[in-house]
N, C-alpha and C positions, 0 to 999 in steps of 0.2 A: 554907226554908219560905216560904210566901206566905199572907198574911192578906187576907181580902176583907170589906168592910163595905158593905152596901147602904143606900140612903136614898132618900127621895122617895115612898114609899108613902103611902096615905091613903084617904079616902072621897071618891068622886066620883059624880056622877049619870051615868046612861046617856047616851052621846053626848059625854061630856067627855074630857079629856086629862090625862095625867100623864107626867112624865119621871122615870124611875128612874136612879140613879147607883150605881156600884159602884167604890169606891176600893180599890186594891190596895197592899199594903206588904210589906216583906221582900225576898225575892229576885225582884223584879219583872222583872229582865232575863231570867230563865229562862222567863217566860210566853210561850207562843205563842198559842194560841187561847183566846178567852174566850166565854162564853155565858150565856144567861139560861134558866132553867127555872121552872116554877111547879107548885104543888100545891094543888088545891082540896080542900075538906073531903070526906073519904070517897073520894078518888080518888088514884091514883098520881101521882108527880111526872112531869111531861111537859116535853119540849123546847119552847122558844119561839123562840130565835134564837141564832146564833153568828157570830163574826167573827174573821178571821185577824189576825195581828199587824200586818201592813201594810194592813189594811182592804181588801185586794184580793179577799177571798172572804167573802161573807156568805150566810147561808141562814136561812129562816124556816119555822116550822111552818105548815101550810095555814090553820089557823083565824085566824092573825094577819097573813097576807100582805096587804099594802096598807094595813094599819092601824098596825102596829108597825114601828119602824125602829131598828136597832142601830148604834151608832157607838163609836169609842174615841179617846182622846187619850193617846198613849203618854207624852207629856211630863208629863202629870198622873197617869199610871198609873190612868186611870179609863175605864170603859166605861159607856155610856148605853143606855137603852131608852126611846125616845119612843113613847108609846102614845096613839093617837087613836081616836075613835069607839068608846070603851069600852062594853062590854055587860056585863050582869050575869054572864054566863058567863065573863067574864075575872076574876071574883073569885077570888083565890088568894093564897097566900104566894109571892112571887117571889124566886128565889134566883139569885145570881151564881155562876159557876163558872169555873175556869181550868185549863189543862193545859199542860204543857211540850211542846216539839217531840218527835215520835216516840212520844209517849204517847197511846194510843188513847182512854182514858177520862179524864173530868175528875177531877182530883186534889184540887183545893182548892175549898172551898165557903164562902160567906158564911152568916150566920145567918138571912137572909131578911128581907123587908119585906112587910107586909100591904097588899094592894090590894083595896078593896071598892067595887064598882060597884052603886049603887042604881037601881032601875027607876022 
């Protein structure tokens, strides 16, 4: 099993920045791809960004391209989401997720961290 815990959320003004972290524990050697998702009030959870184990493959949802940047440090079993130029529409609970190689859907999820952007 893999456990994920997010941190770094909070309240920020529009135009500000935050960096989220997600620490993994347990069978971390089995983790291949990691990602970030978010869920705003009254909306479905949506994909934000993903990164492969060797950081050689990353992708972003269109609304965050050019503003959010995902990275990982395998030595620390941690994935990061640097968020810049935050807007009120970025307000959501942000979740970290992970999956093993050859598994198509994300298997492991963190409890989430709240990000609130004030206008």
